Each structure stands twice: as structure tokens, then as C-alpha cells.
PyMOL Python script that loads the backbone (N, CA, C, O; Angstrom):
from pymol import cmd

cmd.read_pdbstr("""\
ATOM      1  N   MET A   1       0.829  -1.195   0.000  1.00  0.00           N
ATOM      2  CA  MET A   1       0.000   0.000   0.000  1.00  0.00           C
ATOM      3  C   MET A   1       0.871   1.256   0.000  1.00  0.00           C
ATOM      4  O   MET A   1       0.590   2.219  -0.713  1.00  0.00           O
ATOM      5  N   ASN A   2       1.931   1.232   0.808  1.00  0.00           N
ATOM      6  CA  ASN A   2       2.809   2.400   0.854  1.00  0.00           C
ATOM      7  C   ASN A   2       3.486   2.639  -0.490  1.00  0.00           C
ATOM      8  O   ASN A   2       3.620   3.778  -0.937  1.00  0.00           O
ATOM      9  N   ARG A   3       3.910   1.550  -1.128  1.00  0.00           N
ATOM     10  CA  ARG A   3       4.570   1.679  -2.422  1.00  0.00           C
ATOM     11  C   ARG A   3       3.613   2.255  -3.462  1.00  0.00           C
ATOM     12  O   ARG A   3       4.018   3.063  -4.297  1.00  0.00           O
ATOM     13  N   LEU A   4       2.360   1.848  -3.414  1.00  0.00           N
ATOM     14  CA  LEU A   4       1.362   2.365  -4.347  1.00  0.00           C
ATOM     15  C   LEU A   4       1.168   3.866  -4.165  1.00  0.00           C
ATOM     16  O   LEU A   4       1.095   4.606  -5.146  1.00  0.00           O
ATOM     17  N   LEU A   5       1.084   4.314  -2.930  1.00  0.00           N
ATOM     18  CA  LEU A   5       0.918   5.746  -2.670  1.00  0.00           C
ATOM     19  C   LEU A   5       2.134   6.542  -3.126  1.00  0.00           C
ATOM     20  O   LEU A   5       1.996   7.648  -3.648  1.00  0.00           O
ATOM     21  N   ILE A   6       3.310   5.990  -2.932  1.00  0.00           N
ATOM     22  CA  ILE A   6       4.521   6.674  -3.378  1.00  0.00           C
ATOM     23  C   ILE A   6       4.545   6.770  -4.900  1.00  0.00           C
ATOM     24  O   ILE A   6       4.879   7.819  -5.450  1.00  0.00           O
ATOM     25  N   VAL A   7       4.198   5.695  -5.574  1.00  0.00           N
ATOM     26  CA  VAL A   7       4.178   5.698  -7.046  1.00  0.00           C
ATOM     27  C   VAL A   7       3.139   6.681  -7.562  1.00  0.00           C
ATOM     28  O   VAL A   7       3.406   7.421  -8.509  1.00  0.00           O
ATOM     29  N   LEU A   8       1.964   6.698  -6.958  1.00  0.00           N
ATOM     30  CA  LEU A   8       0.928   7.645  -7.387  1.00  0.00           C
ATOM     31  C   LEU A   8       1.364   9.086  -7.144  1.00  0.00           C
ATOM     32  O   LEU A   8       1.125   9.957  -7.979  1.00  0.00           O
ATOM     33  N   GLY A   9       1.995   9.335  -6.016  1.00  0.00           N
ATOM     34  CA  GLY A   9       2.496  10.676  -5.722  1.00  0.00           C
ATOM     35  C   GLY A   9       3.551  11.115  -6.719  1.00  0.00           C
ATOM     36  O   GLY A   9       3.527  12.248  -7.200  1.00  0.00           O
ATOM     37  N   LEU A  10       4.476  10.222  -7.028  1.00  0.00           N
ATOM     38  CA  LEU A  10       5.508  10.546  -8.014  1.00  0.00           C
ATOM     39  C   LEU A  10       4.906  10.754  -9.402  1.00  0.00           C
ATOM     40  O   LEU A  10       5.354  11.621 -10.151  1.00  0.00           O
ATOM     41  N   ALA A  11       3.901   9.967  -9.741  1.00  0.00           N
ATOM     42  CA  ALA A  11       3.236  10.129 -11.036  1.00  0.00           C
ATOM     43  C   ALA A  11       2.554  11.495 -11.127  1.00  0.00           C
ATOM     44  O   ALA A  11       2.588  12.136 -12.178  1.00  0.00           O
ATOM     45  N   LEU A  12       1.944  11.934 -10.047  1.00  0.00           N
ATOM     46  CA  LEU A  12       1.310  13.259 -10.043  1.00  0.00           C
ATOM     47  C   LEU A  12       2.346  14.372 -10.166  1.00  0.00           C
ATOM     48  O   LEU A  12       2.116  15.360 -10.863  1.00  0.00           O
ATOM     49  N   VAL A  13       3.477  14.216  -9.498  1.00  0.00           N
ATOM     50  CA  VAL A  13       4.542  15.219  -9.595  1.00  0.00           C
ATOM     51  C   VAL A  13       5.074  15.284 -11.025  1.00  0.00           C
ATOM     52  O   VAL A  13       5.253  16.370 -11.576  1.00  0.00           O
ATOM     53  N   VAL A  14       5.325  14.133 -11.617  1.00  0.00           N
ATOM     54  CA  VAL A  14       5.823  14.096 -12.996  1.00  0.00           C
ATOM     55  C   VAL A  14       4.794  14.691 -13.954  1.00  0.00           C
ATOM     56  O   VAL A  14       5.152  15.452 -14.853  1.00  0.00           O
ATOM     57  N   ALA A  15       3.527  14.352 -13.769  1.00  0.00           N
ATOM     58  CA  ALA A  15       2.476  14.907 -14.631  1.00  0.00           C
ATOM     59  C   ALA A  15       2.404  16.426 -14.488  1.00  0.00           C
ATOM     60  O   ALA A  15       2.216  17.137 -15.474  1.00  0.00           O
ATOM     61  N   GLY A  16       2.554  16.914 -13.272  1.00  0.00           N
ATOM     62  CA  GLY A  16       2.538  18.356 -13.047  1.00  0.00           C
ATOM     63  C   GLY A  16       3.712  19.060 -13.705  1.00  0.00           C
ATOM     64  O   GLY A  16       3.571  20.162 -14.234  1.00  0.00           O
ATOM     65  N   LEU A  17       4.870  18.416 -13.668  1.00  0.00           N
ATOM     66  CA  LEU A  17       6.047  19.011 -14.296  1.00  0.00           C
ATOM     67  C   LEU A  17       5.970  18.968 -15.817  1.00  0.00           C
ATOM     68  O   LEU A  17       6.474  19.866 -16.492  1.00  0.00           O
ATOM     69  N   LEU A  18       5.344  17.932 -16.354  1.00  0.00           N
ATOM     70  CA  LEU A  18       5.252  17.786 -17.805  1.00  0.00           C
ATOM     71  C   LEU A  18       4.040  18.491 -18.415  1.00  0.00           C
ATOM     72  O   LEU A  18       3.920  18.558 -19.638  1.00  0.00           O
ATOM     73  N   TRP A  19       3.156  19.007 -17.593  1.00  0.00           N
ATOM     74  CA  TRP A  19       1.910  19.598 -18.088  1.00  0.00           C
ATOM     75  C   TRP A  19       2.130  20.688 -19.141  1.00  0.00           C
ATOM     76  O   TRP A  19       1.450  20.666 -20.167  1.00  0.00           O
ATOM     77  N   PRO A  20       3.058  21.650 -18.934  1.00  0.00           N
ATOM     78  CA  PRO A  20       3.256  22.676 -19.975  1.00  0.00           C
ATOM     79  C   PRO A  20       3.702  22.085 -21.313  1.00  0.00           C
ATOM     80  O   PRO A  20       3.328  22.594 -22.370  1.00  0.00           O
ATOM     81  N   PHE A  21       4.491  21.023 -21.275  1.00  0.00           N
ATOM     82  CA  PHE A  21       4.958  20.404 -22.512  1.00  0.00           C
ATOM     83  C   PHE A  21       3.849  19.595 -23.178  1.00  0.00           C
ATOM     84  O   PHE A  21       3.770  19.539 -24.406  1.00  0.00           O
ATOM     85  N   LEU A  22       3.000  18.973 -22.375  1.00  0.00           N
ATOM     86  CA  LEU A  22       1.887  18.199 -22.925  1.00  0.00           C
ATOM     87  C   LEU A  22       0.860  19.103 -23.588  1.00  0.00           C
ATOM     88  O   LEU A  22       0.199  18.699 -24.544  1.00  0.00           O
ATOM     89  N   ALA A  23       0.725  20.325 -23.084  1.00  0.00           N
ATOM     90  CA  ALA A  23      -0.224  21.265 -23.680  1.00  0.00           C
ATOM     91  C   ALA A  23       0.189  21.608 -25.112  1.00  0.00           C
ATOM     92  O   ALA A  23      -0.662  21.863 -25.964  1.00  0.00           O
ATOM     93  N   ARG A  24       1.487  21.613 -25.371  1.00  0.00           N
ATOM     94  CA  ARG A  24       1.966  21.906 -26.726  1.00  0.00           C
ATOM     95  C   ARG A  24       1.640  20.786 -27.705  1.00  0.00           C
ATOM     96  O   ARG A  24       1.555  21.021 -28.910  1.00  0.00           O
ATOM     97  N   LEU A  25       1.458  19.581 -27.200  1.00  0.00           N
ATOM     98  CA  LEU A  25       1.148  18.441 -28.061  1.00  0.00           C
ATOM     99  C   LEU A  25      -0.307  18.427 -28.511  1.00  0.00           C
ATOM    100  O   LEU A  25      -0.674  17.652 -29.394  1.00  0.00           O
ATOM    101  N   GLY A  26      -1.133  19.270 -27.919  1.00  0.00           N
ATOM    102  CA  GLY A  26      -2.539  19.300 -28.285  1.00  0.00           C
ATOM    103  C   GLY A  26      -3.417  18.520 -27.337  1.00  0.00           C
ATOM    104  O   GLY A  26      -4.630  18.442 -27.538  1.00  0.00           O
ATOM    105  N   LEU A  27      -2.824  17.936 -26.302  1.00  0.00           N
ATOM    106  CA  LEU A  27      -3.634  17.234 -25.318  1.00  0.00           C
ATOM    107  C   LEU A  27      -4.569  18.238 -24.659  1.00  0.00           C
ATOM    108  O   LEU A  27      -4.124  19.290 -24.200  1.00  0.00           O
ATOM    109  N   GLY A  28      -5.815  17.935 -24.608  1.00  0.00           N
ATOM    110  CA  GLY A  28      -6.799  18.863 -24.077  1.00  0.00           C
ATOM    111  C   GLY A  28      -7.590  19.547 -25.175  1.00  0.00           C
ATOM    112  O   GLY A  28      -8.596  20.203 -24.906  1.00  0.00           O
ATOM    113  N   ARG A  29      -7.143  19.396 -26.400  1.00  0.00           N
ATOM    114  CA  ARG A  29      -7.846  19.976 -27.539  1.00  0.00           C
ATOM    115  C   ARG A  29      -8.038  18.938 -28.627  1.00  0.00           C
ATOM    116  O   ARG A  29      -7.982  19.254 -29.815  1.00  0.00           O
ATOM    117  N   LEU A  30      -8.264  17.704 -28.220  1.00  0.00           N
ATOM    118  CA  LEU A  30      -8.456  16.622 -29.180  1.00  0.00           C
ATOM    119  C   LEU A  30      -9.887  16.626 -29.715  1.00  0.00           C
ATOM    120  O   LEU A  30     -10.801  17.092 -29.034  1.00  0.00           O
ATOM    121  N   PRO A  31     -10.088  16.111 -30.930  1.00  0.00           N
ATOM    122  CA  PRO A  31     -11.453  15.974 -31.433  1.00  0.00           C
ATOM    123  C   PRO A  31     -12.239  15.041 -30.513  1.00  0.00           C
ATOM    124  O   PRO A  31     -11.771  13.950 -30.189  1.00  0.00           O
ATOM    125  N   GLY A  32     -13.394  15.453 -30.104  1.00  0.00           N
ATOM    126  CA  GLY A  32     -14.203  14.665 -29.179  1.00  0.00           C
ATOM    127  C   GLY A  32     -14.264  15.275 -27.797  1.00  0.00           C
ATOM    128  O   GLY A  32     -15.149  14.930 -27.013  1.00  0.00           O
ATOM    129  N   ASP A  33     -13.339  16.181 -27.473  1.00  0.00           N
ATOM    130  CA  ASP A  33     -13.422  16.904 -26.207  1.00  0.00           C
ATOM    131  C   ASP A  33     -14.581  17.896 -26.299  1.00  0.00           C
ATOM    132  O   ASP A  33     -14.746  18.582 -27.307  1.00  0.00           O
ATOM    133  N   ILE A  34     -15.360  17.961 -25.257  1.00  0.00           N
ATOM    134  CA  ILE A  34     -16.575  18.776 -25.268  1.00  0.00           C
ATOM    135  C   ILE A  34     -16.276  20.151 -24.683  1.00  0.00           C
ATOM    136  O   ILE A  34     -15.801  20.266 -23.553  1.00  0.00           O
ATOM    137  N   ILE A  35     -16.557  21.192 -25.462  1.00  0.00           N
ATOM    138  CA  ILE A  35     -16.395  22.568 -25.010  1.00  0.00           C
ATOM    139  C   ILE A  35     -17.699  23.299 -25.299  1.00  0.00           C
ATOM    140  O   ILE A  35     -18.123  23.394 -26.450  1.00  0.00           O
ATOM    141  N   ILE A  36     -18.329  23.811 -24.257  1.00  0.00           N
ATOM    142  CA  ILE A  36     -19.566  24.573 -24.405  1.00  0.00           C
ATOM    143  C   ILE A  36     -19.292  25.981 -23.901  1.00  0.00           C
ATOM    144  O   ILE A  36     -18.978  26.181 -22.727  1.00  0.00           O
ATOM    145  N   ARG A  37     -19.411  26.940 -24.785  1.00  0.00           N
ATOM    146  CA  ARG A  37     -19.162  28.335 -24.419  1.00  0.00           C
ATOM    147  C   ARG A  37     -20.503  29.045 -24.252  1.00  0.00           C
ATOM    148  O   ARG A  37     -21.376  28.979 -25.118  1.00  0.00           O
ATOM    149  N   GLY A  38     -20.640  29.720 -23.125  1.00  0.00           N
ATOM    150  CA  GLY A  38     -21.867  30.446 -22.845  1.00  0.00           C
ATOM    151  C   GLY A  38     -21.569  31.871 -22.423  1.00  0.00           C
ATOM    152  O   GLY A  38     -20.411  32.283 -22.361  1.00  0.00           O
ATOM    153  N   GLU A  39     -22.621  32.618 -22.135  1.00  0.00           N
ATOM    154  CA  GLU A  39     -22.463  34.009 -21.721  1.00  0.00           C
ATOM    155  C   GLU A  39     -21.778  34.125 -20.363  1.00  0.00           C
ATOM    156  O   GLU A  39     -20.986  35.039 -20.136  1.00  0.00           O
ATOM    157  N   HIS A  40     -22.085  33.201 -19.472  1.00  0.00           N
ATOM    158  CA  HIS A  40     -21.615  33.311 -18.093  1.00  0.00           C
ATOM    159  C   HIS A  40     -20.406  32.434 -17.794  1.00  0.00           C
ATOM    160  O   HIS A  40     -19.967  32.363 -16.646  1.00  0.00           O
ATOM    161  N   GLY A  41     -19.871  31.778 -18.790  1.00  0.00           N
ATOM    162  CA  GLY A  41     -18.697  30.941 -18.566  1.00  0.00           C
ATOM    163  C   GLY A  41     -18.607  29.818 -19.577  1.00  0.00           C
ATOM    164  O   GLY A  41     -19.464  29.656 -20.446  1.00  0.00           O
ATOM    165  N   ASP A  42     -17.569  29.067 -19.439  1.00  0.00           N
ATOM    166  CA  ASP A  42     -17.325  27.952 -20.349  1.00  0.00           C
ATOM    167  C   ASP A  42     -17.368  26.643 -19.578  1.00  0.00           C
ATOM    168  O   ASP A  42     -17.011  26.585 -18.401  1.00  0.00           O
ATOM    169  N   PHE A  43     -17.810  25.596 -20.260  1.00  0.00           N
ATOM    170  CA  PHE A  43     -17.792  24.248 -19.698  1.00  0.00           C
ATOM    171  C   PHE A  43     -16.887  23.413 -20.581  1.00  0.00           C
ATOM    172  O   PHE A  43     -17.075  23.351 -21.796  1.00  0.00           O
ATOM    173  N   TYR A  44     -15.917  22.779 -19.976  1.00  0.00           N
ATOM    174  CA  TYR A  44     -14.943  21.998 -20.724  1.00  0.00           C
ATOM    175  C   TYR A  44     -14.882  20.602 -20.139  1.00  0.00           C
ATOM    176  O   TYR A  44     -14.618  20.438 -18.948  1.00  0.00           O
ATOM    177  N   PHE A  45     -15.124  19.586 -20.971  1.00  0.00           N
ATOM    178  CA  PHE A  45     -15.072  18.191 -20.535  1.00  0.00           C
ATOM    179  C   PHE A  45     -14.183  17.421 -21.506  1.00  0.00           C
ATOM    180  O   PHE A  45     -14.622  17.059 -22.597  1.00  0.00           O
ATOM    181  N   PRO A  46     -12.926  17.169 -21.111  1.00  0.00           N
ATOM    182  CA  PRO A  46     -11.965  16.531 -22.024  1.00  0.00           C
ATOM    183  C   PRO A  46     -12.085  15.010 -22.046  1.00  0.00           C
ATOM    184  O   PRO A  46     -11.185  14.312 -21.580  1.00  0.00           O
ATOM    185  N   ILE A  47     -13.175  14.498 -22.576  1.00  0.00           N
ATOM    186  CA  ILE A  47     -13.434  13.052 -22.522  1.00  0.00           C
ATOM    187  C   ILE A  47     -12.411  12.255 -23.328  1.00  0.00           C
ATOM    188  O   ILE A  47     -11.922  11.235 -22.842  1.00  0.00           O
ATOM    189  N   VAL A  48     -12.077  12.683 -24.529  1.00  0.00           N
ATOM    190  CA  VAL A  48     -11.130  11.932 -25.360  1.00  0.00           C
ATOM    191  C   VAL A  48      -9.722  12.032 -24.783  1.00  0.00           C
ATOM    192  O   VAL A  48      -8.971  11.058 -24.814  1.00  0.00           O
ATOM    193  N   THR A  49      -9.362  13.187 -24.262  1.00  0.00           N
ATOM    194  CA  THR A  49      -8.060  13.339 -23.614  1.00  0.00           C
ATOM    195  C   THR A  49      -7.948  12.397 -22.428  1.00  0.00           C
ATOM    196  O   THR A  49      -6.901  11.781 -22.226  1.00  0.00           O
ATOM    197  N   CYS A  50      -9.004  12.275 -21.645  1.00  0.00           N
ATOM    198  CA  CYS A  50      -8.998  11.355 -20.500  1.00  0.00           C
ATOM    199  C   CYS A  50      -8.848   9.912 -20.961  1.00  0.00           C
ATOM    200  O   CYS A  50      -8.138   9.134 -20.324  1.00  0.00           O
ATOM    201  N   LEU A  51      -9.498   9.544 -22.048  1.00  0.00           N
ATOM    202  CA  LEU A  51      -9.378   8.183 -22.573  1.00  0.00           C
ATOM    203  C   LEU A  51      -7.957   7.889 -23.059  1.00  0.00           C
ATOM    204  O   LEU A  51      -7.432   6.800 -22.826  1.00  0.00           O
ATOM    205  N   VAL A  52      -7.340   8.854 -23.730  1.00  0.00           N
ATOM    206  CA  VAL A  52      -5.971   8.665 -24.215  1.00  0.00           C
ATOM    207  C   VAL A  52      -5.005   8.525 -23.045  1.00  0.00           C
ATOM    208  O   VAL A  52      -4.156   7.634 -23.043  1.00  0.00           O
ATOM    209  N   ILE A  53      -5.131   9.396 -22.055  1.00  0.00           N
ATOM    210  CA  ILE A  53      -4.258   9.329 -20.879  1.00  0.00           C
ATOM    211  C   ILE A  53      -4.470   8.019 -20.138  1.00  0.00           C
ATOM    212  O   ILE A  53      -3.507   7.405 -19.677  1.00  0.00           O
ATOM    213  N   SER A  54      -5.710   7.585 -20.017  1.00  0.00           N
ATOM    214  CA  SER A  54      -6.007   6.325 -19.344  1.00  0.00           C
ATOM    215  C   SER A  54      -5.381   5.149 -20.078  1.00  0.00           C
ATOM    216  O   SER A  54      -4.826   4.251 -19.444  1.00  0.00           O
ATOM    217  N   ALA A  55      -5.462   5.139 -21.394  1.00  0.00           N
ATOM    218  CA  ALA A  55      -4.874   4.049 -22.175  1.00  0.00           C
ATOM    219  C   ALA A  55      -3.353   4.025 -22.029  1.00  0.00           C
ATOM    220  O   ALA A  55      -2.759   2.955 -21.888  1.00  0.00           O
ATOM    221  N   VAL A  56      -2.729   5.184 -22.063  1.00  0.00           N
ATOM    222  CA  VAL A  56      -1.271   5.254 -21.920  1.00  0.00           C
ATOM    223  C   VAL A  56      -0.843   4.795 -20.535  1.00  0.00           C
ATOM    224  O   VAL A  56       0.106   4.021 -20.407  1.00  0.00           O
ATOM    225  N   LEU A  57      -1.529   5.262 -19.496  1.00  0.00           N
ATOM    226  CA  LEU A  57      -1.185   4.853 -18.130  1.00  0.00           C
ATOM    227  C   LEU A  57      -1.429   3.364 -17.915  1.00  0.00           C
ATOM    228  O   LEU A  57      -0.651   2.701 -17.229  1.00  0.00           O
ATOM    229  N   THR A  58      -2.499   2.838 -18.494  1.00  0.00           N
ATOM    230  CA  THR A  58      -2.763   1.405 -18.383  1.00  0.00           C
ATOM    231  C   THR A  58      -1.633   0.605 -19.016  1.00  0.00           C
ATOM    232  O   THR A  58      -1.182  -0.390 -18.448  1.00  0.00           O
ATOM    233  N   LEU A  59      -1.179   1.025 -20.173  1.00  0.00           N
ATOM    234  CA  LEU A  59      -0.074   0.349 -20.843  1.00  0.00           C
ATOM    235  C   LEU A  59       1.207   0.424 -20.017  1.00  0.00           C
ATOM    236  O   LEU A  59       1.922  -0.570 -19.888  1.00  0.00           O
ATOM    237  N   ILE A  60       1.497   1.590 -19.461  1.00  0.00           N
ATOM    238  CA  ILE A  60       2.698   1.758 -18.638  1.00  0.00           C
ATOM    239  C   ILE A  60       2.642   0.866 -17.412  1.00  0.00           C
ATOM    240  O   ILE A  60       3.613   0.172 -17.110  1.00  0.00           O
ATOM    241  N   PHE A  61       1.521   0.872 -16.698  1.00  0.00           N
ATOM    242  CA  PHE A  61       1.413   0.056 -15.488  1.00  0.00           C
ATOM    243  C   PHE A  61       1.388  -1.434 -15.819  1.00  0.00           C
ATOM    244  O   PHE A  61       1.854  -2.247 -15.020  1.00  0.00           O
ATOM    245  N   TRP A  62       0.856  -1.805 -16.974  1.00  0.00           N
ATOM    246  CA  TRP A  62       0.873  -3.210 -17.387  1.00  0.00           C
ATOM    247  C   TRP A  62       2.307  -3.666 -17.643  1.00  0.00           C
ATOM    248  O   TRP A  62       2.699  -4.766 -17.253  1.00  0.00           O
ATOM    249  N   ILE A  63       3.088  -2.802 -18.307  1.00  0.00           N
ATOM    250  CA  ILE A  63       4.490  -3.133 -18.572  1.00  0.00           C
ATOM    251  C   ILE A  63       5.275  -3.220 -17.268  1.00  0.00           C
ATOM    252  O   ILE A  63       6.079  -4.135 -17.094  1.00  0.00           O
ATOM    253  N   ILE A  64       5.054  -2.283 -16.353  1.00  0.00           N
ATOM    254  CA  ILE A  64       5.737  -2.307 -15.053  1.00  0.00           C
ATOM    255  C   ILE A  64       5.347  -3.557 -14.276  1.00  0.00           C
ATOM    256  O   ILE A  64       6.194  -4.164 -13.621  1.00  0.00           O
ATOM    257  N   GLY A  65       4.092  -3.946 -14.337  1.00  0.00           N
ATOM    258  CA  GLY A  65       3.614  -5.123 -13.619  1.00  0.00           C
ATOM    259  C   GLY A  65       4.190  -6.427 -14.141  1.00  0.00           C
ATOM    260  O   GLY A  65       4.254  -7.416 -13.410  1.00  0.00           O
ATOM    261  N   ARG A  66       4.609  -6.437 -15.397  1.00  0.00           N
ATOM    262  CA  ARG A  66       5.187  -7.646 -15.978  1.00  0.00           C
ATOM    263  C   ARG A  66       6.575  -7.933 -15.410  1.00  0.00           C
ATOM    264  O   ARG A  66       7.033  -9.075 -15.449  1.00  0.00           O
ATOM    265  N   PHE A  67       7.244  -6.919 -14.888  1.00  0.00           N
ATOM    266  CA  PHE A  67       8.604  -7.096 -14.369  1.00  0.00           C
ATOM    267  C   PHE A  67       8.550  -7.154 -12.907  1.00  0.00           C
ATOM    268  O   PHE A  67       9.585  -7.301 -12.257  1.00  0.00           O
TER     269      PHE A  67
END
""", "prot")
cmd.dss("prot")
cmd.show_as("cartoon", "prot")
cmd.util.cbc("prot")
cmd.orient("prot")
């Protein structure tokens, strides 16, 4: 359990550090992400971005789990 929390914490730190670089790749503006603009604000739901990130993380953790 402790190892899992440490890995998750490190993953969040790495994601936070890489966030500006990932924004340049277009993550967050993929086709399928829902953006609703209104008079009083915007609603943004990055569904496709979440699916891509989930698939990549699943692959990474699957590879790590094999070793």
C-alpha cells in the first residue's frame, strides 16, 4: 500500500512538471473533447483526452507489472 501511494504521488509530480509540454502536443484539444461556451462561462469536458491518458497509463502500469 505504501509503495502504491509513493508511485501515485511521483506520477502526479511528474504529470505536473510535464503539463506545460503536454499542452503543446494538443492534449486537451483533441477531437471529441466537449467545449460549451456560454455568456456566463465555459464548460470543458476533455473526454477523449482522459481516454488517451487512461490508455497510456494502463499500458505503462501493465508493462511495469510484468517485471
